[in-house]
C-alpha positions as CSV (number, residue, x, y, z in Angstrom):
1,M,-40.8,8.3,-30.9
2,N,-41.0,12.0,-31.3
3,K,-41.7,14.7,-28.9
4,R,-45.3,14.9,-29.4
5,Q,-45.7,11.0,-29.1
6,F,-43.6,11.1,-26.0
7,I,-45.6,13.7,-24.1
8,K,-48.9,12.1,-25.2
9,T,-47.9,8.9,-23.8
10,V,-47.0,10.3,-20.3
11,V,-50.3,12.1,-20.1
12,N,-52.4,9.1,-21.2
13,G,-50.6,6.5,-19.3
14,G,-48.0,7.9,-17.0
15,V,-44.3,7.3,-16.8
16,A,-44.8,3.5,-16.1
17,A,-46.6,3.2,-19.4
18,L,-43.8,5.1,-21.1
19,M,-41.2,2.9,-19.9
20,A,-43.2,-0.3,-20.7
21,K,-44.1,0.9,-24.2
22,Y,-40.7,2.6,-25.1
23,G,-38.0,1.4,-22.9
24,V,-35.6,3.4,-20.8
25,G,-33.5,4.2,-23.8
26,A,-36.3,5.9,-25.7
27,V,-37.1,8.1,-22.4
28,L,-33.6,9.2,-22.5
29,A,-33.7,9.9,-26.1
30,A,-37.0,11.9,-26.0
31,S,-35.8,14.6,-23.5
32,Q,-35.6,17.9,-25.2
33,K,-32.0,19.0,-24.1
34,Y,-30.8,17.3,-20.9
35,S,-31.7,14.0,-19.4
36,V,-30.3,13.8,-15.9
37,P,-30.0,10.7,-13.8
38,L,-30.9,11.6,-10.1
39,Y,-29.6,9.3,-7.4
40,L,-32.0,9.1,-4.4
41,C,-32.4,6.5,-1.7
42,P,-34.1,3.0,-0.8
43,S,-37.6,2.8,-1.5
44,G,-39.6,4.0,1.6
45,C,-37.1,6.7,2.4
46,G,-39.2,9.7,1.2
47,P,-38.1,11.6,-1.9
48,T,-38.3,8.8,-4.4
49,E,-42.2,9.3,-4.9
50,G,-41.9,13.1,-4.9
51,D,-39.2,13.3,-7.3
52,T,-40.9,10.9,-9.5
53,I,-44.0,13.1,-9.7
54,L,-41.7,16.0,-10.5
55,M,-40.2,14.0,-13.4
56,T,-43.7,13.4,-14.8
57,Q,-44.5,17.1,-14.7
58,M,-41.3,17.9,-16.4
59,I,-42.1,15.6,-19.2
60,K,-45.8,16.9,-19.5
61,G,-44.6,20.4,-19.7
62,G,-42.1,19.9,-22.2
63,S,-39.0,20.9,-19.9
64,D,-35.6,21.4,-21.4
65,V,-34.2,19.4,-18.5
66,M,-35.6,16.1,-17.2
67,L,-34.7,14.5,-14.0
68,L,-34.8,10.5,-14.0
69,P,-35.1,9.4,-10.4
70,Q,-33.1,6.3,-9.6
71,E,-33.5,4.3,-6.4
72,T,-30.2,3.8,-4.6
73,P,-29.0,2.0,-1.3
74,G,-28.8,5.4,0.3
75,Y,-27.0,8.8,0.5
76,V,-23.7,7.3,1.5
77,Y,-23.8,5.3,-1.8
78,N,-24.5,8.4,-3.7
79,I,-21.7,10.4,-2.5
80,R,-19.2,7.4,-3.0
81,E,-20.6,6.7,-6.6
82,M,-20.2,10.3,-7.4
83,M,-16.4,9.9,-7.1
84,N,-16.7,8.2,-10.6
85,D,-15.9,10.7,-13.2
86,R,-18.5,9.3,-15.6
87,N,-21.2,11.1,-13.4
88,W,-19.5,14.4,-13.2
89,K,-21.2,15.9,-16.1
90,R,-24.3,14.0,-16.1
91,T,-25.7,13.2,-12.8
92,V,-27.5,14.9,-9.9
93,F,-27.7,13.4,-6.6
94,S,-29.5,13.7,-3.0
95,T,-27.2,14.6,-0.1
96,E,-26.9,16.5,3.0
97,D,-24.6,19.3,4.2
98,V,-23.4,17.1,7.0
99,L,-22.7,14.1,4.5
100,I,-20.4,16.3,2.3
101,Q,-18.5,17.5,5.3
102,L,-18.0,14.1,6.9
103,A,-17.1,12.5,3.4
104,M,-14.5,15.2,2.7
105,K,-12.7,15.0,6.2
106,W,-13.5,11.8,7.8
107,G,-13.8,9.3,5.0
108,G,-11.4,6.3,5.5
109,T,-10.7,7.2,9.2
110,P,-11.2,4.7,12.1
111,E,-14.3,6.7,13.2
112,L,-16.2,6.5,10.0
113,K,-14.5,3.8,7.6
114,E,-17.4,1.4,8.5
115,F,-19.7,4.0,6.4
116,L,-17.1,5.9,4.2
117,P,-14.2,3.5,3.5
118,E,-12.4,6.3,1.7
119,R,-12.3,10.1,1.5
120,V,-14.5,11.8,-0.8
121,P,-12.5,15.0,-1.2
122,V,-14.8,16.8,-3.7
123,K,-16.5,20.1,-2.9
124,F,-19.7,19.2,-4.5
125,N,-22.0,22.1,-5.6
126,L,-25.4,22.7,-4.0
127,L,-28.4,23.1,-6.3
128,Y,-31.4,23.5,-4.2
129,G,-32.6,22.4,-0.6
130,E,-35.4,20.0,-0.6
131,T,-36.1,19.0,3.1
132,W,-34.6,19.7,6.6
133,W,-34.3,15.9,8.0
134,P,-34.5,15.4,11.8
135,I,-34.3,11.5,11.0
136,G,-31.7,9.9,13.3
137,K,-31.6,12.9,15.6
138,F,-34.3,11.7,17.7
139,F,-36.1,8.1,18.5
140,V,-39.5,6.6,19.1
141,T,-40.5,3.9,21.4
142,F,-43.5,2.2,23.1
143,D,-41.6,1.6,26.3
144,P,-42.6,4.2,29.1
145,D,-39.3,3.4,31.0
146,I,-37.2,4.7,28.1
147,K,-37.4,8.6,28.3
148,T,-34.0,9.8,27.4
149,V,-31.1,8.9,25.0
150,A,-29.0,7.6,28.1
151,D,-31.9,5.2,28.6
152,I,-31.2,3.5,25.3
153,K,-28.0,1.9,26.3
154,G,-28.3,-1.9,26.6
155,K,-31.5,-1.9,24.9
156,R,-32.5,-3.2,21.4
157,L,-32.2,-0.3,18.9
158,S,-33.3,-0.7,15.3
159,I,-32.0,1.7,12.8
160,G,-31.2,1.9,9.0
161,S,-28.6,0.4,6.7
162,R,-25.0,1.5,6.6
163,T,-25.5,3.1,3.3
164,Q,-28.0,5.6,4.8
165,T,-27.2,8.7,6.6
166,N,-30.1,10.0,8.7
167,W,-31.4,6.4,9.2
168,C,-28.2,4.9,10.4
169,M,-24.8,7.0,10.1
170,Y,-25.9,10.1,11.8
171,P,-27.5,8.3,14.9
172,R,-24.4,6.0,15.1
173,I,-22.0,8.9,15.5
174,I,-24.1,11.0,17.7
175,L,-24.9,8.1,19.9
176,K,-21.2,7.4,20.4
177,E,-20.8,10.8,21.8
178,A,-23.4,9.8,24.4
179,G,-21.5,6.5,25.0
180,I,-23.9,4.2,23.3
181,T,-22.1,1.9,20.9
182,P,-22.6,-1.6,19.2
183,D,-20.4,-3.0,22.3
184,N,-23.0,-2.1,24.8
185,T,-26.2,-1.9,23.0
186,D,-27.9,-4.2,20.5
187,I,-27.8,-1.8,17.4
188,R,-29.7,-3.7,14.5
189,H,-29.3,-2.3,10.9
190,L,-32.5,-2.7,8.7
191,I,-34.5,-1.0,6.1
192,P,-37.2,1.5,7.2
193,A,-40.2,-0.9,6.7
194,T,-38.7,-3.8,8.6
195,L,-37.3,-1.5,11.7
196,T,-40.8,0.0,11.8
197,Q,-42.5,-3.3,12.1
198,Q,-40.0,-4.5,14.5
199,L,-41.1,-2.0,16.9
200,I,-44.7,-2.7,16.3
201,D,-44.3,-6.3,17.1
202,G,-42.2,-5.7,20.2
203,S,-39.2,-7.3,18.9
204,T,-37.0,-4.1,19.4
205,D,-37.2,-1.6,22.0
206,V,-36.3,1.8,20.1
207,A,-36.3,2.8,16.7
208,V,-35.6,5.5,14.2
209,T,-38.5,7.2,12.2
210,V,-39.1,9.9,9.7
211,F,-40.5,13.4,9.4
212,G,-39.2,16.5,7.5
213,M,-39.5,20.2,7.9
214,E,-38.6,23.4,6.2
215,P,-37.0,26.6,7.4
216,N,-40.2,28.5,7.9
217,K,-41.3,25.9,10.5
218,K,-44.9,26.2,9.2
219,E,-45.1,22.9,7.1
220,W,-44.3,19.5,8.3
221,L,-43.8,16.2,6.3
222,I,-44.9,13.3,8.4
223,G,-43.4,10.1,6.8
224,G,-45.1,6.7,6.0
225,P,-43.1,4.7,8.8
226,L,-44.3,7.5,11.4
227,R,-48.0,7.2,10.3
228,Q,-47.7,3.4,10.5
229,L,-46.6,3.8,14.2
230,E,-49.4,6.1,14.8
231,A,-52.0,3.7,13.2
232,S,-50.7,0.8,15.7
233,G,-52.9,2.3,18.3
234,K,-50.0,1.9,20.9
235,P,-48.9,5.0,23.2
236,L,-46.0,6.4,21.0
237,R,-43.4,8.0,23.0
238,Y,-40.5,10.5,21.4
239,I,-36.9,10.6,22.7
240,G,-35.2,13.7,21.9
241,M,-31.6,14.7,21.6
242,D,-30.8,17.9,23.6
243,K,-28.6,20.7,22.3
244,D,-25.6,19.8,24.1
245,L,-25.3,16.4,22.5
246,I,-25.7,18.1,19.0
247,D,-23.1,20.8,19.9
248,K,-20.6,18.1,21.0
249,T,-21.1,16.2,18.0
250,N,-20.7,19.4,15.8
251,K,-17.4,20.2,17.8
252,R,-15.9,16.9,17.3
253,Y,-16.6,16.4,13.6
254,G,-16.9,20.0,12.4
255,T,-20.4,19.4,11.2
256,T,-23.3,21.7,10.9
257,F,-26.1,19.8,12.3
258,L,-28.9,22.3,13.4
259,H,-30.8,22.0,16.7
260,E,-34.5,22.7,16.7
261,T,-37.4,22.2,19.1
262,I,-40.5,20.9,17.5
263,P,-43.7,22.3,19.3
264,A,-46.0,19.7,21.2
265,G,-48.8,18.4,18.9
266,T,-46.7,18.8,15.5
267,L,-46.1,15.1,15.3
268,P,-48.6,12.2,15.9
269,K,-49.2,11.6,19.6
270,Q,-46.7,14.3,20.5
271,T,-47.6,15.5,24.0
272,E,-44.5,17.6,24.9
273,P,-41.8,19.7,22.9
274,L,-39.4,17.5,21.2
275,S,-35.5,18.5,20.9
276,V,-34.0,17.2,17.6
277,G,-30.9,17.7,15.6
278,V,-31.2,18.7,11.9
279,A,-29.4,17.8,8.8
280,R,-30.3,20.0,5.6
281,G,-31.0,17.9,2.6
282,Y,-30.1,19.1,-0.8
283,K,-29.8,18.1,-4.6
284,A,-26.3,18.5,-5.6
285,C,-23.9,17.8,-8.4
286,H,-20.2,18.0,-9.5
287,P,-18.6,21.3,-10.4
288,E,-18.3,19.9,-13.8
289,F,-22.1,19.7,-14.3
290,P,-23.1,21.8,-17.2
291,E,-24.0,25.4,-16.0
292,D,-26.9,25.6,-18.5
293,A,-28.4,22.4,-17.3
294,A,-28.1,23.6,-13.6
295,Y,-29.8,26.9,-14.6
296,Q,-32.7,25.2,-16.4
297,L,-33.2,22.8,-13.6
298,I,-33.7,25.6,-11.1
299,M,-36.0,27.4,-13.4
300,N,-38.0,24.4,-13.9
301,V,-38.3,23.1,-10.3
302,A,-39.3,26.9,-9.3
303,K,-41.9,26.9,-11.9
304,I,-43.5,23.4,-11.2
305,A,-43.1,23.1,-7.5
306,P,-45.9,25.3,-6.6
307,K,-48.3,22.9,-8.6
308,L,-47.0,19.8,-6.7
309,K,-48.1,21.1,-3.2
310,N,-51.3,19.0,-3.6
311,L,-49.7,16.1,-5.3
312,H,-47.4,14.7,-2.9
313,A,-46.4,15.5,1.0
314,L,-42.9,16.1,0.1
315,W,-43.9,19.2,-2.0
316,K,-46.2,20.6,0.5
317,I,-43.2,21.8,2.3
318,W,-41.5,23.6,-0.6
319,S,-40.8,27.2,-0.7
320,P,-38.2,29.4,-2.2
321,E,-36.7,29.8,1.1
322,L,-36.3,26.0,1.4
323,M,-34.5,25.9,-1.9
324,V,-31.9,28.6,-1.0
325,A,-31.6,28.3,2.6
326,G,-27.8,27.3,3.2
327,L,-26.6,28.3,-0.2
328,S,-23.8,30.7,-0.8
329,D,-21.3,31.8,-3.3
330,E,-18.7,29.3,-2.1
331,N,-21.1,26.1,-2.3
332,V,-23.7,26.8,-5.1
333,H,-23.5,25.8,-8.6
334,P,-23.0,28.9,-10.9
335,G,-25.9,28.0,-13.0
336,A,-28.1,27.4,-10.1
337,K,-27.1,30.9,-8.7
338,R,-27.8,32.6,-12.1
339,A,-31.3,31.1,-12.0
340,Y,-32.0,32.3,-8.3
341,V,-30.6,35.9,-9.2
342,K,-33.1,35.7,-12.3
343,L,-36.0,34.7,-10.0
344,G,-35.0,37.4,-7.5
345,W,-34.5,34.7,-4.8
346,W,-30.8,35.1,-4.3
347,D,-30.9,37.8,-1.4
348,K,-33.0,35.3,0.7
349,T,-29.8,33.4,1.3
350,K,-28.7,36.0,3.7
351,N,-31.4,34.9,6.2
352,Y,-29.7,31.5,6.9
353,S,-26.2,30.0,7.8
354,P,-24.5,28.9,5.0
355,V,-23.3,25.2,4.6
356,T,-19.5,25.3,4.9
357,Y,-17.0,22.8,3.9
358,P,-13.6,21.6,5.5
359,A,-10.6,23.4,4.3
């Protein structure tokens, strides 16, 4: 299969047709220069569909670099898998500022070994920001008597799998700071679709759900599970996390959770301002990832992303500011920085607090 046949197949039948006709090996071989596996998260988590659309547009445009999205058990899985040196020069992965911080300092400790059995002492390089995630730093319920985080204690709480960060690990460590643990609360670990249905069916009292935001606070990503709760017709209620609890968690773990207040009316059936914590989501790589591949990736995303705003909700929140927020000379991949300088976007990093790593 030559380049022309490859692109024609995508245009006519899409990526699924390409895979069916030629197989994964042919897809890898047909890339012009770099074929890059991209570790994502479980089905329904959010980015999978958006990144698949990005891949399709890269193929159609004949990009020098092609991301190959791969569903995984979650971001915790991703960062542990990136300890395998076979991935260092060829793989990009979805992650967050807080996860890298926790993995570097707290992996293997009694506090986190349930999620991170060993330390991951790598200062991974950031490529670009994709979403700011409040998932797991607020909750939803249909019960009018559950109004605060303190009211969750002793109730039935459904959260994500242990290989997930926002859906599971973050709410667990933050709730622990509020005195809520599996010893005094019925905490259930499920996939997003199941825990959402549990809440609708009344078999759980409180659940995690999903929306995303961006640093300009103008565009909002309302995830499928939250839309499903909205469509249930029940009086959805939001339970926020106050700034003191977020600050307490940051002080304990050395993390950089942000605190934001979401204006009333931003989310479905949201009647009051909502106090949330935020983890900043990124595409990242190992420092040994090729500099030219990182450069080409950023240049291609910058070129394609504006065209994707009308194709998928994840890309609606895209902006140059989102891509560079949190990046610094200390954490960015050199190839990515070179691209941002070329684009004239690097100076925008000065407007945001940088992601920092433990010493």
